[in-house]
C-alpha positions as CSV (number, residue, x, y, z in Angstrom):
1,M,0.0,0.2,-0.2
2,K,2.8,2.3,0.6
3,S,4.1,2.0,-2.7
4,Q,0.9,2.7,-4.3
5,K,0.7,6.5,-5.7
6,H,-2.6,8.6,-4.2
7,N,-3.4,12.1,-4.6
8,Q,-1.8,12.2,-8.3
9,G,-3.0,14.9,-10.4
10,E,-4.9,18.0,-9.7
11,L,-5.3,18.2,-6.0
12,K,-8.4,21.0,-4.4
13,E,-7.8,21.5,-0.7
14,V,-10.6,20.7,1.7
15,T,-10.6,21.9,5.5
16,I,-12.8,20.1,7.6
17,K,-13.4,19.2,11.4
18,I,-12.1,16.0,13.4
19,E,-12.4,14.9,16.7
20,V,-9.0,15.4,18.3
21,N,-8.0,11.8,19.0
22,V,-8.6,11.6,15.5
23,A,-6.6,14.0,14.3
24,D,-3.9,12.7,16.8
25,D,-4.2,9.2,15.5
26,L,-3.4,10.1,11.7
27,Q,-0.5,12.3,12.7
28,T,0.5,9.4,14.8
29,M,-0.4,7.1,11.2
30,A,2.0,9.5,9.4
31,Q,5.0,9.3,11.7
32,N,4.6,5.4,12.1
33,S,4.0,4.4,8.1
34,G,6.4,7.3,6.4
35,M,3.4,8.3,4.9
36,K,1.8,11.9,4.5
37,I,-1.3,12.7,6.4
38,D,-3.1,13.9,3.0
39,D,-2.2,10.4,1.7
40,I,-3.8,8.5,4.2
41,V,-6.8,10.4,4.3
42,T,-7.1,9.9,0.9
43,I,-6.8,6.1,0.6
44,A,-9.8,6.1,3.4
45,L,-11.6,8.1,1.9
46,K,-11.5,6.3,-1.2
47,R,-12.1,2.8,0.8
48,F,-15.6,4.4,2.5
49,R,-16.6,6.1,-0.8
50,S,-16.4,2.7,-2.8
51,S,-18.6,0.9,0.0
52,H,-21.1,3.7,0.1
53,S,-21.6,4.3,-4.1
54,D,-25.2,4.9,-2.6
55,Y,-24.3,8.1,-0.7
56,L,-23.4,9.3,-4.6
57,K,-26.2,7.8,-6.3
58,Q,-24.3,5.3,-8.4
59,T,-26.4,2.3,-7.5
60,P,-30.3,1.7,-7.0
61,P,-31.5,2.0,-3.7
62,T,-32.0,-0.7,-1.4
63,E,-35.4,-1.5,0.5
């Protein structure tokens, strides 16, 4: 996973507010992995997006 390239192409800055412990964990994960926080967040959001394509209205609704 570390060798994969993330955040390629045009980038857009997004400002968010998250719980302090989540932000602290991101910092720790970045230090321990040698990855940038931007890449860790991008990986997590891409995984979330692929699991919740219904939020993008790309799949038929389920009952």
